[in-house]
C-alpha positions as CSV (number, residue, x, y, z in Angstrom):
1,M,24.7,28.3,17.7
2,E,24.3,32.0,16.9
3,K,21.8,32.2,19.7
4,F,24.2,31.1,22.3
5,L,27.6,32.3,21.0
6,K,26.2,35.8,20.2
7,V,28.2,35.9,16.9
8,P,27.2,35.3,13.3
9,V,27.5,31.7,12.0
10,V,27.7,31.5,8.2
11,T,27.0,28.2,6.5
12,V,29.2,27.4,3.5
13,N,28.2,24.3,1.5
14,K,31.1,22.3,0.1
15,P,29.7,19.1,-1.3
16,G,31.7,16.3,-3.0
17,G,34.1,13.5,-2.4
18,G,32.0,11.8,0.3
19,G,32.5,14.8,2.6
20,A,36.2,15.1,1.7
21,I,35.9,18.5,0.1
22,G,34.3,20.0,3.2
23,L,36.7,18.4,5.7
24,S,39.7,19.4,3.5
25,A,38.5,23.0,3.8
26,L,38.3,22.6,7.5
27,V,41.8,21.2,7.8
28,S,43.3,23.8,5.6
29,A,41.7,26.7,7.6
30,R,43.4,28.3,10.6
31,P,42.6,26.1,13.7
32,D,41.2,28.9,15.8
33,G,37.6,27.7,16.1
34,H,36.3,30.2,13.5
35,T,35.9,27.4,11.0
36,V,34.0,24.3,12.0
37,A,32.4,21.5,9.9
38,I,29.4,19.2,10.0
39,G,30.2,15.6,8.9
40,T,29.3,12.0,9.5
41,V,31.7,9.4,10.8
42,E,31.7,8.0,7.3
43,N,32.8,11.4,5.9
44,M,35.9,11.0,8.1
45,I,36.6,7.3,7.4
46,V,35.6,6.5,3.8
47,P,37.7,9.1,1.9
48,T,40.9,8.0,3.8
49,L,40.4,4.4,2.7
50,T,39.9,5.0,-1.0
51,E,42.2,5.8,-3.9
52,G,42.9,9.5,-4.3
53,K,43.0,10.0,-0.6
54,P,42.2,13.5,0.8
55,P,44.9,15.8,2.3
56,Y,44.0,14.8,5.8
57,S,43.7,11.8,8.1
58,M,41.2,11.0,10.9
59,E,43.9,12.1,13.3
60,D,43.6,15.7,12.0
61,L,40.0,15.9,13.2
62,H,38.4,16.5,16.6
63,I,34.7,15.6,17.0
64,V,33.1,18.1,19.4
65,A,29.8,16.1,19.5
66,Q,27.4,14.0,17.5
67,L,24.1,15.8,17.0
68,A,21.3,14.1,15.0
69,T,20.6,11.1,12.9
70,V,19.0,10.9,9.4
71,Y,16.3,8.2,9.3
72,G,16.7,5.9,6.3
73,V,13.9,4.1,4.6
74,L,13.3,1.5,1.8
75,V,10.4,2.5,-0.5
76,V,8.5,1.3,-3.5
77,A,6.2,3.0,-6.0
78,A,2.7,3.5,-4.7
79,D,1.3,1.1,-7.2
80,A,3.9,-1.6,-6.6
81,P,2.5,-5.1,-5.8
82,W,4.1,-5.3,-2.4
83,K,2.0,-3.8,0.4
84,T,4.4,-4.9,3.2
85,W,8.1,-5.5,3.7
86,R,7.3,-9.2,4.3
87,E,5.6,-9.5,0.9
88,F,8.7,-7.9,-0.8
89,V,11.1,-10.2,1.1
90,D,9.1,-13.2,-0.1
91,Y,9.2,-12.0,-3.7
92,A,13.0,-11.1,-3.5
93,R,13.9,-14.6,-2.2
94,K,11.9,-16.3,-4.9
95,N,13.4,-14.0,-7.6
96,P,17.1,-13.4,-6.9
97,G,18.6,-10.3,-8.6
98,V,15.9,-7.7,-7.8
99,K,17.5,-4.3,-8.2
100,Y,17.6,-1.6,-5.5
101,G,18.7,2.0,-5.8
102,C,21.0,3.7,-3.4
103,P,23.0,7.0,-3.3
104,G,26.4,5.7,-4.1
105,I,28.3,2.4,-3.7
106,R,30.3,3.4,-0.7
107,S,27.5,5.3,1.1
108,T,26.4,4.3,4.6
109,R,23.0,3.4,3.2
110,Y,24.6,1.1,0.7
111,M,26.5,-0.6,3.5
112,L,23.3,-1.0,5.6
113,I,21.3,-2.4,2.7
114,E,24.1,-4.8,1.7
115,T,24.5,-6.1,5.3
116,L,20.7,-6.5,5.5
117,N,20.8,-8.2,2.0
118,K,23.4,-10.7,3.2
119,N,21.9,-11.4,6.6
120,A,18.4,-11.8,5.3
121,N,19.4,-13.7,2.1
122,L,17.5,-11.3,-0.1
123,G,19.6,-11.6,-3.3
124,L,19.2,-7.9,-4.1
125,V,21.5,-6.2,-6.6
126,A,22.6,-2.6,-6.1
127,V,22.1,0.1,-8.6
128,P,24.1,3.2,-7.5
129,F,23.0,6.7,-8.3
130,D,24.7,10.0,-7.7
131,N,22.1,11.3,-5.2
132,D,18.8,10.7,-3.5
133,N,16.8,12.6,-6.2
134,E,17.9,10.2,-8.9
135,V,16.9,7.2,-6.7
136,K,13.5,8.8,-6.2
137,T,13.0,9.4,-9.9
138,A,14.0,5.8,-10.7
139,V,11.6,4.3,-8.1
140,M,8.6,6.4,-9.0
141,G,9.4,5.9,-12.7
142,H,9.5,2.1,-12.2
143,T,13.1,1.9,-13.5
144,I,13.9,0.0,-10.3
145,P,11.4,-1.7,-7.9
146,I,12.8,-0.4,-4.6
147,G,15.1,2.3,-3.4
148,S,16.5,4.0,-0.3
149,W,16.7,7.6,0.8
150,D,15.9,9.8,3.8
151,M,12.6,9.5,5.6
152,G,11.6,13.2,5.5
153,S,11.1,13.4,1.7
154,A,9.8,9.8,1.7
155,K,7.0,10.8,4.1
156,E,6.0,13.7,1.8
157,L,6.0,11.6,-1.3
158,Q,3.9,8.9,0.5
159,A,1.4,11.5,1.7
160,A,1.2,12.6,-2.0
161,G,0.4,9.0,-3.0
162,K,3.5,8.5,-5.0
163,I,5.5,6.0,-3.0
164,R,5.0,3.5,-0.2
165,I,7.4,3.1,2.8
166,L,8.1,-0.6,3.5
167,F,11.1,-0.5,5.8
168,V,12.9,1.9,8.2
169,F,16.4,1.2,9.5
170,E,15.7,3.1,12.8
171,P,13.0,2.2,15.4
172,T,9.6,2.6,13.6
173,Q,7.7,4.4,16.4
174,Q,10.6,6.7,17.1
175,A,10.5,7.6,13.4
176,G,6.8,8.5,13.7
177,L,5.7,5.8,11.3
178,D,2.9,3.3,11.3
179,P,4.0,0.6,13.8
180,S,3.2,-2.1,11.1
181,I,6.1,-0.8,9.0
182,A,9.1,-3.1,9.5
183,S,12.3,-1.9,11.0
184,L,15.8,-3.3,11.5
185,D,14.9,-4.1,15.1
186,T,11.7,-5.9,14.3
187,F,13.0,-7.7,11.2
188,L,16.5,-8.9,12.2
189,G,17.1,-7.5,15.7
190,K,19.8,-4.9,16.3
191,S,22.9,-7.0,15.8
192,G,26.4,-5.8,16.3
193,A,26.9,-5.4,12.6
194,Y,24.4,-2.5,12.7
195,Q,25.0,-0.9,16.1
196,E,27.4,1.7,14.8
197,A,26.1,2.0,11.3
198,D,23.9,5.1,11.2
199,V,24.0,8.4,9.4
200,S,24.6,10.8,12.3
201,H,25.9,14.3,11.9
202,C,28.8,15.5,14.0
203,L,30.3,19.0,14.6
204,V,34.1,18.7,13.8
205,V,37.1,21.0,14.3
206,H,40.8,20.8,13.5
207,K,42.6,18.8,16.2
208,N,44.9,21.8,16.9
209,T,42.0,24.0,17.9
210,P,42.8,25.4,21.4
211,E,41.2,23.3,24.2
212,E,39.3,26.3,25.6
213,I,37.6,26.9,22.2
214,K,36.7,23.2,21.9
215,Q,35.1,23.4,25.4
216,V,33.1,26.6,24.4
217,L,31.8,24.8,21.4
218,K,30.9,21.7,23.4
219,E,29.1,23.7,26.0
220,T,27.3,25.6,23.2
221,L,26.1,22.4,21.6
222,E,24.9,21.1,24.9
223,K,22.6,24.1,25.1
224,V,21.6,23.9,21.4
225,V,20.3,20.3,21.7
226,K,18.0,21.3,24.5
227,D,16.6,24.3,22.8
228,P,12.9,24.0,21.9
229,E,13.4,25.9,18.6
230,F,16.2,23.5,17.5
231,L,14.2,20.4,18.5
232,A,11.2,21.7,16.6
233,D,13.4,22.2,13.5
234,L,14.7,18.6,13.8
235,K,11.2,17.3,13.9
236,K,10.2,19.3,10.8
237,M,13.2,17.9,9.0
238,E,12.5,14.3,10.2
239,L,15.8,14.1,12.0
240,M,16.3,12.1,15.2
241,L,18.1,13.9,18.1
242,N,21.1,11.6,18.8
243,Y,23.4,13.7,20.9
244,L,26.7,12.0,22.0
245,D,29.8,13.6,23.5
246,G,32.6,13.8,21.0
247,S,35.0,12.0,23.2
248,I,32.7,8.9,23.2
249,V,32.4,9.1,19.4
250,M,36.2,9.3,19.0
251,Q,37.1,6.7,21.6
252,K,34.3,4.2,20.9
253,K,32.2,4.8,17.9
254,L,34.9,5.8,15.4
255,P,37.1,2.7,16.1
256,Q,34.1,0.4,15.9
257,R,32.9,1.9,12.6
258,L,36.4,1.9,11.2
259,A,36.7,-1.8,11.9
260,L,33.2,-2.4,10.4
261,V,34.0,-0.4,7.2
262,K,37.4,-2.0,6.8
263,A,35.8,-5.5,7.1
264,F,33.2,-4.5,4.6
265,Y,35.8,-3.1,2.1
266,K,38.1,-6.1,2.6
267,E,35.2,-8.5,1.7
268,R,34.7,-6.6,-1.6
269,G,38.4,-6.3,-2.4
270,W,38.4,-2.5,-2.0
271,L,41.2,-2.2,0.4
272,K,44.6,-1.5,-1.2
């Protein structure tokens, strides 16, 4: 963004609360376009549905654009007995209660795995961890047989001979993986339950940001996502360019995801 705006852009990391800490900082800042945030649709939805709700609602936020998607994978230790996803599926169905690791009970990855779990009748049991690194340690240490995290670090660990990637939620070839590795499309088909359940990062501003500033940011992002240097960085980080105009995200994707999350929460008795 610096390249096209010709002004410094400083990153301030504010982790915590499923994205609520960062978005709270955005909403409390002056809505003049000098403070923006990166968040996922889940960051905007989930904190508002849980106890201890943040000091903002989805109506306080304006999505300028969706930018890129994090590939998610399911992996086992390199010496695990399952060489393919199909072998693991057969084992799980014959031995209900196999544990899997995920970064948090209410994370997007948890929702994806649980929906897959239900639709494929796998009988898996979630073991929530605080972050991806804890999941990695548990899988490689054989504390749990299978776990999920981002593809970038999984590829590195697979190349080092420490883990084996069995499954990817996004299209296999698009992810640059061996075509024999199963994906959501090849295993179950991309059903409606999954269409809006990805981990995509969006640029967000306060809804009261002046329209002309929102437009400047939108035009800037349209240039950024075509920039060769930016695209090369995405490839290095194993992220998928998934640009979508913010108006489409807010009018279509956000309501669809909200309905999906609410149905998921209601099924588990999480909605108050």
